[in-house]
Structure formats: structure tokens, C-alpha cells
N, C-alpha and C positions, 0 to 999 in steps of 0.2 A: 485335496482339502490343505496339504502344506502350502501349495501357491496362494491359496485364499488367505491362510493366516500371514504368509509373508508379506502380502499386498497390504493387509490391513495394518499390520506391524510397522510397515513401511510409512503408511500416511500418518500413523500415530506420531511417527518421529518429527511430522511437520510442526508439533507442538514445539519442538526445539526453537522455532523462529520467534516464539515468545520471550524464551530466556537470552537469545541473541539480541533482540530488539532493545529490551530493558537493560542488557549490557551496553548497548550503545547509548541510552539515556544517562546510565550511570557515567560511562566515559566522559559524557559531555558535562555531567554534573562537578566531576573532579576537575575539568580542565576550565570550567565557566565561574565556579565559585569564587567571590560571592554575587556576580552579575545574574545569576541563573544557573540553570533553567529553572522553570514554575515546576513545583510537584505534578501539576496538572497533566506534562509530559508523560507520565506513566500510563495515563489513560489514553491519551491523544495517540500515542504510538500505535496501541491496540487498536484503537478505532480506525486509525490509517491504514495499518495491516490488512484488517479485514475488509475495508472499503476497497483498497487496491485489489484484492483477491476477488470480490464481486465484479468489479471493474473487469477484472483479466477473465472471468467467467462468460460475462457479457459480450467481452470481445471476441473470444472463440464461438460463442453463437452465432454473432453477427458475421464472423468471416465465412462461416460453414452454410451461410443461409440457403446457397442457391447449389449446393452439393446434392446428387442425388443419393450418395451414399456416404454421409459424414463421417470421419474417423472418430468422432466424439459422439455418442449417442445423446440427443438434444434433450431426452427427457433426464438423463444423469446431470446435464448440466443445468436444467431447471432445478431440479432436488438441490443439487449443490450450492447453486445461488440462493435458494429460500433458505437453506441452513445457515450460510454465511451470512447471510443479510440480515436474518434475525439477531444472530450475534453482533453484528455491525449496530443494529439499532438500540440494542441494549447498552452496549459500550458507549454510544453517542448520548443517550440519556443519563449515564453516569457521569459522563464529561460535562454536561450542562450543569449538574448538580455540583460537581466538584468547583467548577469554574465560579458559579454562583456563591459557592461557600468561601472561595479564595477572594472573591470581591468584596465580600463582607469581613474578611479577616477571622473568619470561623474555623473549626476544626472540620475535615472533610467528612466526618461522620456524624457532625453534629449540626446539621443545618435546618432551619425550620422551612416548611412547604411555602410560607409567605415570603422567605428571603429569594427562594427560587423562582416564584412567580413574579415577584418585583423585578428580578433579574432580566427574565425574559421578555418583559413587558417595558422596560425602559433602556436596558442597556443595549447596545447594538451587538455585541457580542453573543449576549442571549439570545436575540431574535435571530441571528445567523445559526445559532446553534438548534434552535427550534426547526428551521428550514432544513438542516442537514438529517435531524431525526425524521422528519416528515418523508424527504426523499429515500431515506434508507428504509424507512417503513413500507413506503409503496413499492418499493422493488422487492421486498420479501413477500408481500401479499402477492403480487403480480406473479412471481417465480413460483409461489406455492400453489397457486390457481392453475398456473399451466402446467405445473406437474401432475399435480391430483387429478388434472382432466385430460392430461395428455394433449393438450392443445399446441398447434403450430402457429404460436405467437411471434410476432417479430422480435427481434432482440434489441432495435435500435432505442425504444424508449427506455428500456431498462440501462442500457449503455448510457444513455443521456442522463438519466436520473442519478445513477451514482456516479457519472462525472462531475454533474453539478454540486452533489453532495461533498465531493472531495475538494473542489476548488473554492466553496463557497467561504471558508475562512481565510485561506491563504490570499485570494485576490483582494480582501477587504483590509489587508495588514499594512505595513508601512509602505510596501512597493507601490500600494494603489494611489500615492500621493506623488508618485513619479509619471513621466510620460510614458506611455505603454506599459508601465510597471505591473498591472493587473493582467495584462496579458501575457507578460513573462513569465510572471507568478503561476498562472494557468498551465501555461506550457510545461514549466518545470515541474509541477505537481503531476499533470497526466502522463508526462513522458516516464517519470519515476513510477507512477501506478501501472501502466502499461509494462514495464521492465520487469518488476516484481510480481504484479498481479496475474500476468499470463503463465508466468513459470509456476507460481504457485497453484494455478488454476490446472495446468498439466499435471502436477504431481498428484491432484485432487481426484482427477477424472481418468487419466489414461490408464487401460488395462493391458495393452498388448504390445509386443515388440513392433507389429504393423502399423499401429498408431503412433508410437514414438518416432519412427521411420518417415512418417507422413508429416507429423507435426512439428518435430524438433527443429528440422531446416527452417521452417516457416517462422518459428519463434524466433530463430538466431538471427535471422535477417531483420526483423522488427526489433529485436533488442540492441543490435548494432547501431540502428538509427536512433532508438530511443536515449541511448547513453550520450551520445553526442548534445543531443537537444538539453537532457540534464545538466551535462557539463557547460554547455555555451550559456544557457540560461542562468545557472548558478554562478558563474563568474560574473556574470553582468549585476545580478542581484547582490553580491556580496561587496563588488566594487563601488556599487552607489550606497549601500549602507555603509560601509567602512570609510570611503573617502580617502584611502591611500594604503599604504604597505605596511606602516609601523603599526597601526590598530591589529594587524594580524597577529602580533604577539603580545601587544599592551592591554587589548581587551579581551573579556571571556567570549563575546560573540567571535572574535577574529580567531581565537584558539580553536573555537568549536568548528568553524569554516575550516582551518587548516586540517583537523583531525577527518572532515568530510571530504577534502580533497585525497588526502591520504587513503581512505577508504575506497573512494571512487577508482584511484590509480591501481590499488590491489582488485578490486573487481573487474578493472579492464584487462589487467594481466591475467587474472582467471579465466576470465572470458575468451582470450585468445588461446589459451591453453586447452580448456574444455572444448573450442571447436575443432580442435586436432584429436583429443583423445576419447571426446565422448560424442560430439554432434556428427562428425564424418562416419566414425565405427557405426552409430545408431542409424543414419539414414542409409547405410547399406544393410540394415538387417543383422548386423554382426554384434550388438550388443543386446541383452536380454532385457526385458521389461523390468524385470528386478532391480536390475544394475541401474538402468535409466531412471528409474524412482529415487534410488539412493543419490544418484547425482543431482537430480532435480532438488531433493531434500537439503542436500548439503548447500547448494546455491542459494537457494532461497533463504537458508538461515544466515548464510555470509551477508546476503543483500539486508536482510532486517536488521543488522547491526547499523546500516547506513540509515535505515528509516529511523532508527532510534536516535541518532544525531541530528537527523532533519527534524524530527519531533520537537527535540529539547532546544534546538537552535531558533524555532520557531517562538519561544518562551523566553529566550535570554535576552538580556538588555545589551 
């Protein structure tokens, strides 16, 4: 009973990622004012974090599709996916509403239904928002049915839908006007979602020392590749947008980019240290499940700060 309470308490601490993500938005606001970010970043970062977690859950489901004895219970993965995707859908609906209100210059809490309808019917951002809501809702329904009926459904469609929902807004932004810009934007978002989401998914679903020993080294390898994709695409995106070195300090956008660079460097250093102090002992069954859960929650919370900076950067002029 004590172990169960400890596990539940550890997973509750995943809510700390909300605090650190909002802290990232707050840091960006202090750095970028008066150039941004938009207040919609507060909702955007919650939606992105939930979406990335869904993507990570689907990725684990997909990776163990051919394993006779998967380390993660597929039904638990479907259950977790349904719950998180449901929350993601709600967050995306709220984001569409606050974007509609912002477009009309209204209060976030005093937008008429007609305003929202016009926004999603006429404005490209609104149409993309609806597409994102539909994708997230389809993921939630699919996962819920698979869980309730214990169906061995393939994870690829859920992985594709969640990935599409995550990249819909970024690939239509300013980078879409550049050659290969949309491709770079999609790569940046999906690599970041994999890096954060797969770790958050482990924190949500792994129950035993043996599962951590099996899955953590696999995650570490994937994360190591993702971080370099994030870094490379981020540098190219920033270089195109800023057009020089001076705007890094003279513009709000540039200062947030610098903050992202600092955050990424800190996460790289933490990742190198954790490979030695956590991943290696855990893979050798020398770290308990509770300790691994605490490490995963702490690292997820740190990564959420970078997500907050990224969400704010997307709405900074």
C-alpha cells in the first residue's frame, strides 16, 4: 500500500510541469516586452505539453508493437492516452476561443459565439485550430475505445494524428514562407515532442524497476538524437527570422531565442549527467522504480520550462 501511495504521489508531481511551463512563458514575457508574447501563450504551452505527452505515449505503443512481452502494458498506454488526449482536446478548444477573442480585441472571457464561428470560418489560424481540435478528439476517442474493449489496435494512426495536430500551427507560420521552412518547423516540433513526451509518458506509465531498466536506455538513445535535431532546426529557424547577430539582443524575439539557447544548453548538461547517475544504474537494475520516477518527473519539469519559452516565442514579434 505504501508503494502504491508513493507511485501515485510521484505521478501527481508531474503537475509541476505546468508550473515550470508557465514559468517559461513568464520569463519570455519579461525578456520580450513590449514585442510579446501573446497572452494566448499561457494556453498554448499547456496544449503543446499535453499533445507532446500523447505523442510520447503513442510512440511507446508503436515501438513495442512486435514485442511478445512488452515492458509497458498496452491497455495502460491506451488508458493514459485517452485521458491525456481528452485534456488536450479541451485545451485546444480553449486556445481557439482565446485566439478568436484576441483577434477581435475582446476580453479572454467575454467572446461571443459568433466571433468564434467567424474566426474558424474566415481566418486561417482558426481553421488550423479546428483541425487540431479534430485530430486531438479523434485520438482521444480511438484510445478510449481501444482501452474499454482491450483492442489490439495499431498505434501508427494515433501517432500520425497526434503528430499532425502538433505541427499544424508551426508549419503554417513565418517559416512556411522560406524554402524547406515548413519541413524544418515540423522537424523541430516533432523532435521536441518526442524528447519531452516520451519521458513524460514513462513517468505516467512505468511501474517497475525492470521496466525502467528496459525502457530508459532506449529513451536515452532516442532523446540524444532528438536534442540535436531540435538544436539544428532551431538555429536555422532563428537565423532566418533574425537575419543577423545584433537582433539577438536588440529584439524581444532574439532575447527569447537566447533564453532558449541557455535552456537547451542546461538540458544538454543535465542529460549528460543523468546518463551517468541515473540511466546507467537504472539499466543495471540498481535504481528503484520510485527513484527513477522522481528523476523522470524532475527532468520533465525542467524540459517544460523550455516548452514555455518555445510557446511564447511562437507569438513574439
